[in-house]
RODRENZA-524509 format. One line per field, with one value per residue (C-alpha): residue number from 1; residue in three letters; chain; x, y negated, z negated. Coordinates in nm, 2 decimals. Example, Ala and Ser with C-alpha at 12.3 -4.5 7.8 and 13.67 -1.06 7.14 Angstrom:
BEGIN
n	c(1, 2)
res	c(ALA, SER)
chain	c(A, A)
u	c(1.23, 1.37)
v	c(0.45, 0.11)
w	c(-0.78, -0.71)
END
This chain:
BEGIN
n	c(1, 2, 3, 4, 5, 6, 7, 8, 9, 10, 11, 12, 13, 14, 15, 16, 17, 18, 19, 20, 21, 22, 23, 24, 25, 26, 27, 28, 29, 30, 31, 32, 33, 34, 35, 36, 37, 38, 39, 40, 41, 42, 43, 44, 45, 46, 47, 48, 49, 50, 51, 52, 53, 54, 55, 56, 57, 58, 59, 60, 61, 62, 63, 64, 65, 66, 67, 68, 69, 70, 71, 72, 73, 74, 75, 76, 77, 78, 79, 80, 81, 82, 83, 84, 85, 86, 87, 88, 89, 90, 91, 92, 93, 94, 95, 96, 97, 98, 99, 100, 101, 102, 103, 104, 105, 106, 107, 108, 109, 110, 111, 112, 113, 114, 115, 116, 117, 118, 119, 120, 121, 122, 123, 124, 125, 126, 127, 128, 129, 130, 131, 132, 133, 134, 135, 136, 137, 138, 139, 140, 141)
res	c(UNK, UNK, UNK, UNK, UNK, UNK, UNK, UNK, UNK, UNK, UNK, UNK, UNK, UNK, UNK, UNK, UNK, UNK, UNK, UNK, UNK, UNK, UNK, UNK, UNK, UNK, UNK, UNK, UNK, UNK, UNK, UNK, UNK, UNK, UNK, UNK, UNK, UNK, UNK, UNK, UNK, UNK, UNK, UNK, UNK, UNK, UNK, UNK, UNK, UNK, UNK, UNK, UNK, UNK, UNK, UNK, UNK, UNK, UNK, UNK, UNK, UNK, UNK, UNK, UNK, UNK, UNK, UNK, UNK, UNK, UNK, UNK, UNK, UNK, UNK, UNK, UNK, UNK, UNK, UNK, UNK, UNK, UNK, UNK, UNK, UNK, UNK, UNK, UNK, UNK, UNK, UNK, UNK, UNK, UNK, UNK, UNK, UNK, UNK, UNK, UNK, UNK, UNK, UNK, UNK, UNK, UNK, UNK, UNK, UNK, UNK, UNK, UNK, UNK, UNK, UNK, UNK, UNK, UNK, UNK, UNK, UNK, UNK, UNK, UNK, UNK, UNK, UNK, UNK, UNK, UNK, UNK, UNK, UNK, UNK, UNK, UNK, UNK, UNK, UNK, UNK)
chain	c(A, A, A, A, A, A, A, A, A, A, A, A, A, A, A, A, A, A, A, A, A, A, A, A, A, A, A, A, A, A, A, A, A, A, A, A, A, A, A, A, A, A, A, A, A, A, A, A, A, A, A, A, A, A, A, A, A, A, A, A, A, A, A, A, A, A, A, A, A, A, A, A, A, A, A, A, A, A, A, A, A, A, A, A, A, A, A, A, A, A, A, A, A, A, A, A, A, A, A, A, A, A, A, A, A, A, A, A, A, A, A, A, A, A, A, A, A, A, A, A, A, A, A, A, A, A, A, A, A, A, A, A, A, A, A, A, A, A, A, A, A)
u	c(1.20, 1.17, 0.87, 0.90, 0.65, 0.51, 0.39, 0.06, 0.03, -0.27, -0.24, -0.54, -0.38, -0.07, -0.04, -0.05, 0.33, 0.38, 0.13, 0.32, 0.65, 0.50, 0.36, 0.70, 0.89, 0.64, 0.70, 1.08, 1.02, 0.80, 1.09, 1.29, 1.02, 1.26, 1.13, 1.39, 1.27, 0.91, 1.03, 1.21, 0.89, 0.68, 0.94, 0.98, 0.61, 0.36, 0.10, -0.05, -0.38, -0.43, -0.68, -0.49, -0.16, 0.05, -0.12, -0.09, 0.28, 0.34, 0.15, 0.36, 0.68, 0.58, 0.49, 0.83, 1.03, 0.87, 0.98, 1.34, 1.61, 1.98, 2.05, 1.86, 2.02, 1.69, 1.71, 1.43, 1.36, 1.07, 0.80, 0.47, 0.22, -0.15, -0.46, -0.74, -1.05, -1.12, -1.39, -1.44, -1.40, -1.39, -1.59, -1.49, -1.21, -0.91, -0.60, -0.25, -0.13, 0.24, 0.34, 0.70, 0.89, 1.21, 1.44, 1.62, 1.95, 2.13, 1.91, 2.01, 1.89, 1.62, 1.48, 1.71, 1.52, 1.17, 1.03, 0.83, 0.60, 0.44, 0.20, 0.05, -0.21, -0.20, -0.50, -0.45, -0.74, -0.65, -0.90, -0.83, -0.47, -0.41, -0.36, -0.65, -0.60, -0.36, -0.35, -0.33, -0.60, -0.63, -0.93, -0.91, -0.98)
v	c(0.64, 0.92, 0.95, 0.99, 1.24, 1.15, 1.45, 1.43, 1.46, 1.47, 1.10, 0.89, 0.55, 0.39, 0.31, -0.05, -0.05, 0.11, -0.13, -0.43, -0.29, -0.19, -0.54, -0.69, -0.45, -0.50, -0.88, -0.82, -0.59, -0.86, -1.12, -0.92, -0.76, -0.47, -0.12, 0.04, -0.16, -0.04, 0.32, 0.29, 0.15, 0.44, 0.69, 0.52, 0.50, 0.79, 0.63, 0.96, 0.87, 0.60, 0.71, 0.80, 0.69, 0.85, 0.64, 0.33, 0.41, 0.47, 0.15, -0.06, 0.09, 0.02, -0.34, -0.38, -0.24, -0.37, -0.73, -0.66, -0.58, -0.55, -0.58, -0.91, -1.05, -1.10, -1.35, -1.39, -1.76, -1.80, -1.61, -1.77, -1.61, -1.69, -1.54, -1.44, -1.21, -0.90, -0.94, -0.59, -0.26, -0.41, -0.73, -1.00, -0.81, -1.03, -0.96, -1.11, -1.22, -1.25, -1.45, -1.45, -1.63, -1.51, -1.58, -1.34, -1.54, -1.28, -1.33, -1.55, -1.91, -2.02, -1.70, -1.74, -2.06, -1.92, -1.89, -1.57, -1.46, -1.15, -1.10, -0.83, -0.84, -0.61, -0.51, -0.43, -0.28, -0.34, -0.24, -0.26, -0.37, -0.04, 0.00, 0.22, 0.17, 0.00, -0.06, -0.30, -0.51, -0.57, -0.81, -1.11, -1.48)
w	c(1.92, 1.66, 1.43, 1.06, 0.91, 0.57, 0.37, 0.18, -0.20, -0.43, -0.54, -0.48, -0.55, -0.68, -1.05, -1.17, -1.20, -0.86, -0.70, -0.83, -0.71, -0.37, -0.31, -0.40, -0.18, 0.10, 0.09, 0.11, 0.42, 0.58, 0.55, 0.80, 1.02, 1.06, 1.11, 0.89, 0.59, 0.65, 0.69, 0.36, 0.20, 0.31, 0.19, -0.15, -0.22, -0.18, 0.03, 0.15, -0.01, 0.26, 0.52, 0.84, 0.67, 0.94, 1.21, 0.99, 0.95, 1.32, 1.41, 1.17, 1.30, 1.66, 1.58, 1.41, 1.70, 2.02, 1.97, 1.88, 2.14, 2.07, 2.44, 2.46, 2.15, 1.96, 1.68, 1.42, 1.38, 1.15, 0.96, 0.86, 0.63, 0.60, 0.45, 0.68, 0.69, 0.89, 1.15, 1.26, 1.07, 0.72, 0.78, 0.54, 0.37, 0.30, 0.50, 0.50, 0.85, 0.93, 1.24, 1.34, 1.62, 1.78, 2.08, 2.31, 2.30, 2.51, 2.81, 3.10, 3.11, 3.10, 2.94, 2.64, 2.55, 2.54, 2.19, 2.16, 1.88, 1.73, 1.45, 1.23, 0.95, 0.65, 0.44, 0.07, -0.12, -0.48, -0.75, -1.12, -1.03, -0.84, -0.47, -0.35, 0.03, 0.26, 0.64, 0.92, 1.07, 1.44, 1.44, 1.21, 1.22)
END
């Protein structure tokens, strides 16, 4: 897997218009849980103001690639979204959790019948309608 390097700028947040567009595009990317859509999202929006944004980006790309296998015939079945709260590094901060189920239909029976799942939680720090920070949460309720 190749890594995409995101260069830093001097922006400290997204504008109101950019924040609205980012949230909308983020939702679209989450409907597919495909790494290329998240890669495009990070290239389209300058998120270099995010603390450790390169690590955030790499973690998201890893989460979006480990579940999917062309050789196993992976098929995305369902995506569920729910609100939760961080219970560790940003205690009480609202996070949005995405759970998705999938099958590896190209596997031999009975493995092709097992429903697998993955999940990820995103944290959006929006103040005055502007995205000030963004990341993933690894400890939530």
